[in-house]
C-alpha positions as CSV (number, residue, x, y, z in Angstrom):
1,M,9.3,-2.7,-9.9
2,L,6.3,-2.5,-12.2
3,T,4.1,-1.2,-9.3
4,L,6.6,1.5,-8.4
5,G,7.1,2.5,-12.0
6,T,3.3,2.7,-12.6
7,A,2.9,4.7,-9.4
8,C,5.7,7.1,-10.4
9,Y,4.3,7.6,-13.8
10,G,0.8,8.4,-12.3
11,F,2.2,11.0,-9.9
12,I,4.3,12.6,-12.6
13,Q,1.9,12.5,-15.6
14,G,-1.4,12.5,-13.8
15,H,-3.9,15.3,-13.6
16,P,-5.8,15.5,-10.4
17,A,-8.7,17.4,-11.9
18,V,-9.3,14.6,-14.5
19,Y,-9.1,12.0,-11.7
20,M,-11.6,13.7,-9.6
21,E,-13.9,14.1,-12.4
22,A,-13.7,10.4,-13.2
23,F,-14.1,9.6,-9.5
24,R,-17.3,11.4,-9.2
25,Q,-18.8,10.1,-12.6
26,S,-17.4,6.5,-12.8
27,S,-18.5,4.1,-10.2
28,F,-15.7,1.8,-11.2
29,V,-13.1,4.4,-10.4
30,H,-14.9,5.2,-7.2
31,I,-15.1,1.7,-5.9
32,M,-11.5,0.9,-7.0
33,T,-10.2,4.0,-5.2
34,I,-12.0,3.0,-2.0
35,D,-10.8,-0.5,-2.3
36,F,-7.3,0.5,-2.7
37,V,-7.4,2.8,0.4
38,V,-9.1,0.1,2.6
39,L,-6.7,-2.6,1.5
40,T,-3.6,-0.4,2.1
41,L,-4.9,0.5,5.6
42,L,-5.6,-3.3,6.4
43,S,-2.1,-4.0,5.2
44,V,-0.7,-1.5,7.6
45,I,-2.8,-2.8,10.4
46,A,-1.8,-6.4,9.8
47,I,1.9,-5.6,9.7
48,Y,1.6,-3.5,12.9
49,R,-0.3,-6.2,14.7
50,D,2.3,-8.8,13.5
51,A,5.2,-6.6,14.5
52,V,3.8,-6.2,18.0
53,F,3.2,-9.9,18.2
54,S,6.8,-10.8,17.2
55,R,8.3,-8.1,19.3
56,R,9.7,-6.2,16.4
57,S,9.8,-2.4,15.8
58,R,6.5,-0.9,15.2
59,V,7.9,1.3,12.4
60,W,7.7,-1.8,10.1
61,A,4.0,-1.0,9.9
62,L,4.9,1.9,7.4
63,T,6.0,-0.7,4.9
64,G,2.4,-1.5,4.5
65,V,1.8,1.9,2.8
66,V,3.7,0.7,-0.3
67,P,1.3,-1.7,-2.2
68,L,2.8,-5.2,-2.8
69,I,6.3,-4.2,-2.2
70,G,6.0,-3.1,1.4
71,P,4.5,-6.4,2.7
72,L,6.9,-8.4,0.7
73,V,9.8,-6.5,2.2
74,Y,8.4,-7.1,5.7
75,L,7.9,-10.8,5.1
76,V,11.4,-11.3,3.6
77,A,13.1,-9.3,6.5
78,D,10.9,-11.5,8.9
79,R,12.1,-14.8,7.4
80,R,15.8,-13.6,7.6
81,S,15.5,-12.5,11.3
82,A,13.9,-15.9,12.2
83,A,16.6,-17.9,10.5
């Protein structure tokens, strides 16, 4: 819930121009943004591969786009279907 709340707050109250300026000037913001994007893509790829391996719908890979919550939902749903 905290992740979703923070993301919503960032989209509603954020200023893209200020973020882009920080992205250009601060190496910390630059690296953290790249890290976030790479890890999100790896999450999507990992869920997609697992869904193919376990013969589940490939649409589950889209849950990897939501940080923390998406993979947790996939894992909980996977456990329930296996039981």
